[in-house]
C-alpha positions as CSV (number, residue, x, y, z in Angstrom):
1,L,-34.9,59.6,-30.4
2,A,-36.8,60.9,-27.4
3,K,-39.6,58.4,-28.1
4,S,-37.1,55.6,-28.5
5,D,-35.5,56.5,-25.2
6,A,-38.9,56.6,-23.5
7,K,-39.8,53.3,-25.0
8,M,-36.6,51.7,-23.8
9,R,-37.1,53.2,-20.4
10,R,-40.6,51.8,-20.2
11,E,-39.5,48.4,-21.3
12,K,-36.7,48.5,-18.7
13,E,-39.1,49.6,-16.0
14,F,-41.5,46.8,-17.0
15,L,-38.7,44.3,-17.0
16,D,-37.6,45.5,-13.5
17,M,-41.2,45.2,-12.3
18,L,-41.3,41.6,-13.6
19,I,-38.0,40.7,-12.0
20,D,-39.0,42.3,-8.7
21,S,-42.4,40.6,-8.6
22,S,-40.8,37.2,-9.0
23,G,-40.8,35.0,-6.0
24,E,-37.3,33.8,-6.9
25,G,-34.2,35.7,-6.3
26,V,-32.8,37.1,-9.6
27,T,-29.5,38.9,-10.1
28,A,-28.0,40.0,-13.4
29,F,-24.4,40.9,-14.1
30,D,-22.3,42.1,-17.0
31,T,-19.1,40.5,-18.4
32,N,-17.0,42.2,-15.6
33,L,-19.3,40.6,-12.9
34,M,-20.7,44.0,-12.2
35,C,-24.3,43.6,-10.8
36,T,-27.0,45.2,-12.9
37,H,-30.1,43.8,-11.3
38,W,-30.8,42.7,-7.7
39,N,-34.5,42.0,-7.1
40,K,-36.5,42.1,-3.9
41,A,-36.4,38.4,-3.4
42,M,-32.6,38.6,-3.4
43,V,-32.8,41.4,-0.8
44,R,-35.0,39.1,1.4
45,I,-32.8,36.0,0.9
46,F,-29.3,37.6,1.4
47,D,-30.3,40.6,3.5
48,R,-28.5,42.9,1.2
49,S,-30.3,46.0,-0.2
50,T,-30.4,46.9,-3.9
51,H,-28.1,49.9,-3.5
52,E,-25.6,47.8,-1.6
53,V,-25.2,45.4,-4.6
54,V,-26.2,47.1,-7.9
55,G,-23.3,48.7,-9.7
56,R,-20.8,46.8,-7.6
57,H,-18.5,43.9,-8.4
58,L,-20.2,40.8,-7.1
59,R,-16.8,39.4,-5.8
60,D,-16.6,42.6,-3.7
61,V,-20.1,42.3,-2.3
62,F,-19.7,38.5,-1.7
63,P,-16.0,37.8,-1.1
64,F,-16.1,34.1,-1.8
65,P,-13.0,32.1,-1.3
66,D,-11.2,30.7,-4.3
67,G,-12.7,27.6,-5.8
68,H,-16.1,28.4,-4.3
69,A,-19.1,27.1,-6.3
70,V,-20.8,30.4,-6.7
71,P,-18.0,32.3,-8.5
72,E,-17.5,29.3,-10.7
73,M,-21.2,29.4,-11.7
74,L,-20.9,33.2,-12.5
75,L,-17.8,32.6,-14.7
76,S,-19.4,29.6,-16.4
77,A,-22.4,31.8,-17.3
78,L,-20.0,34.3,-18.9
79,Q,-18.5,31.4,-20.8
80,G,-21.9,30.5,-22.2
81,E,-22.6,27.5,-19.9
82,D,-25.7,26.8,-17.8
83,R,-24.9,25.7,-14.2
84,Y,-27.1,24.3,-11.4
85,M,-26.4,23.9,-7.7
86,P,-28.7,21.6,-5.7
87,E,-30.1,22.6,-2.4
88,H,-27.6,23.6,0.3
89,I,-27.7,25.6,3.5
90,L,-26.8,29.3,3.5
91,P,-24.0,29.6,6.0
92,G,-25.0,31.3,9.2
93,T,-28.7,30.9,8.6
94,G,-31.3,28.2,8.5
95,K,-32.1,28.8,4.9
96,Y,-31.7,26.2,2.2
97,L,-31.1,27.5,-1.3
98,E,-31.1,26.2,-4.8
99,K,-29.1,28.2,-7.5
100,A,-28.9,28.2,-11.3
101,S,-26.9,30.4,-13.6
102,F,-27.4,31.2,-17.3
103,P,-25.6,33.3,-19.9
104,V,-27.3,36.4,-21.4
105,R,-26.6,36.7,-25.2
106,D,-26.9,39.4,-27.7
107,G,-27.1,37.3,-30.8
108,S,-24.2,34.9,-30.5
109,K,-22.3,37.1,-28.1
110,V,-22.4,36.6,-24.3
111,V,-23.0,40.0,-22.8
112,G,-23.6,39.0,-19.2
113,G,-25.3,36.4,-17.0
114,I,-28.2,35.8,-14.7
115,M,-28.3,33.8,-11.5
116,I,-31.6,32.6,-10.1
117,V,-31.8,31.7,-6.4
118,R,-34.8,29.8,-4.9
119,D,-35.4,29.6,-1.2
120,V,-36.3,25.9,-0.8
121,T,-36.3,25.9,3.1
122,E,-39.9,24.8,3.4
123,R,-39.5,22.1,0.7
124,Y,-36.3,20.9,2.3
125,A,-38.1,20.7,5.7
126,A,-41.0,18.9,4.2
127,Q,-38.6,16.4,2.5
128,R,-36.8,15.9,5.8
129,E,-40.1,15.3,7.6
130,L,-41.2,12.9,4.9
131,A,-37.9,11.1,5.1
132,K,-38.3,10.9,8.9
133,H,-41.8,9.5,8.6
134,H,-40.6,7.1,5.9
135,S,-37.8,5.9,8.3
136,Q,-40.3,5.5,11.1
137,L,-42.6,3.6,8.8
138,E,-39.7,1.3,7.8
139,D,-38.8,0.8,11.5
140,L,-42.5,0.0,12.2
141,V,-42.7,-2.4,9.3
142,A,-39.5,-4.1,10.4
143,E,-40.8,-4.4,14.0
144,R,-44.1,-5.8,12.8
145,T,-42.3,-8.2,10.5
146,A,-40.1,-9.4,13.3
147,D,-43.2,-9.9,15.5
148,L,-44.9,-11.8,12.7
149,R,-41.8,-14.0,12.3
150,H,-41.7,-14.6,16.0
151,T,-45.4,-15.5,16.1
152,E,-44.9,-17.7,13.0
153,A,-42.0,-19.5,14.8
154,Q,-44.1,-20.0,17.9
155,L,-46.9,-21.3,15.8
156,R,-44.6,-23.7,14.0
157,A,-43.2,-24.9,17.3
158,A,-46.7,-25.4,18.7
159,I,-47.7,-27.4,15.6
160,Q,-44.5,-29.5,15.9
161,Q,-45.3,-30.2,19.5
162,A,-48.8,-31.1,18.6
163,E,-47.6,-33.4,15.9
164,Q,-45.1,-35.0,18.3
165,A,-47.9,-35.4,20.9
166,L,-50.1,-37.0,18.3
167,T,-47.4,-39.3,17.2
168,Q,-46.7,-40.2,20.8
169,E,-50.5,-40.8,21.3
170,K,-50.6,-43.1,18.3
171,R,-47.6,-45.0,19.5
172,L,-49.1,-45.4,23.0
173,R,-52.4,-46.6,21.5
174,Q,-50.5,-49.1,19.5
175,L,-48.5,-50.2,22.5
176,Y,-51.8,-50.5,24.4
177,R,-53.3,-52.6,21.7
178,D,-50.2,-54.8,21.6
179,F,-50.2,-55.1,25.3
180,V,-53.9,-56.1,25.4
181,S,-53.3,-58.6,22.7
182,M,-50.3,-60.1,24.5
183,V,-52.1,-60.2,27.9
184,S,-55.2,-61.8,26.3
185,H,-53.0,-64.5,24.7
186,Q,-51.0,-65.0,27.9
187,F,-54.2,-65.3,30.0
188,R,-56.0,-67.6,27.5
189,T,-53.4,-70.3,27.8
190,P,-53.7,-71.0,31.5
191,L,-57.5,-70.5,31.3
192,A,-57.7,-73.1,28.6
193,I,-55.7,-75.5,30.7
194,I,-58.0,-74.9,33.7
195,D,-61.1,-75.2,31.6
196,S,-59.9,-78.4,29.9
197,S,-58.9,-80.1,33.2
198,A,-62.1,-79.0,34.9
199,Q,-64.2,-80.4,32.1
200,R,-62.3,-83.7,32.1
201,M,-62.8,-84.1,35.8
202,A,-66.5,-83.2,35.5
203,R,-67.0,-85.9,32.8
204,R,-64.8,-88.6,34.2
205,G,-64.9,-87.8,37.9
206,P,-66.2,-91.2,39.2
207,Q,-63.9,-93.2,36.8
208,M,-60.8,-91.2,37.5
209,S,-58.0,-92.7,39.6
210,D,-56.4,-90.8,42.4
211,E,-53.3,-90.3,40.3
212,E,-55.2,-88.7,37.4
213,I,-57.2,-86.5,39.8
214,Q,-53.9,-85.4,41.4
215,M,-52.4,-84.7,37.9
216,R,-55.5,-82.8,36.7
217,A,-55.6,-80.8,40.0
218,G,-51.9,-80.0,39.6
219,K,-52.4,-78.7,36.1
220,I,-55.2,-76.5,37.4
221,R,-53.1,-75.2,40.3
222,T,-50.1,-74.6,38.0
223,A,-52.3,-72.7,35.5
224,A,-53.9,-70.7,38.4
225,G,-50.4,-69.8,39.7
226,R,-49.4,-68.7,36.2
227,L,-52.5,-66.5,36.1
228,A,-51.6,-65.0,39.4
229,R,-48.1,-64.2,38.3
230,L,-49.4,-62.6,35.1
231,L,-51.8,-60.5,37.1
232,E,-49.1,-59.4,39.5
233,S,-46.8,-58.5,36.7
234,T,-49.5,-56.4,35.1
235,L,-50.2,-54.6,38.4
236,D,-46.4,-54.1,38.9
237,G,-46.3,-52.5,35.4
238,A,-49.1,-50.1,36.3
239,R,-47.4,-49.2,39.6
240,M,-44.2,-48.4,37.7
241,D,-46.0,-46.2,35.3
242,A,-47.7,-44.4,38.2
243,G,-44.3,-44.0,40.0
244,G,-45.4,-46.3,42.9
245,I,-42.2,-48.4,42.7
246,E,-38.8,-47.1,43.7
247,F,-35.9,-48.5,41.8
248,H,-32.5,-49.4,43.3
């Protein structure tokens, strides 16, 4: 019996050593919610020494209000259920904790429960920092996207203006060709009359009567006057394009 008690004591000491060496907070409780284990990590997290908690009712040590999640987790463990509470801030501190509770069974009978508490403050801060950087990155991407869209819009506008200018240039070239063709035709007619009359007079000068000479000379003068009017109209058009003529 003494050997058996010694063995059980060694096993309990070994178990206590394992629980105390854990980086996670571990507390064990019986079916009456009396605390049986409170390791060093729990002391560090909750700033409650082992002798303040072990052997006491957990509701007395931590007077949670009715409906609080932690008492619900403890009672669920005694009912044979596993429970998990995601990260949350410990009131009055800057610590973020994560909790899980499990039943302790002796065969099929629930004889108590365990709650494991993890201090995830550093992980939470890293996640927040990562989320901050992610948000900043999204803002930067959105800003760059807006810049690219603005640049694209400017480029499209410039291309459209260039296309319009090219179209205008083609239209002006066509107008110029049409104008040259029209002017050439308009100038050829009086020039042909002058040339024809001048040749006639050169060939038949001595045989021409005064009336024919007057007629031929009149045609030449009429054609010359027409050329002068065409030339003046052309010059007026150029002056209008250059803004040299004021309209009333």
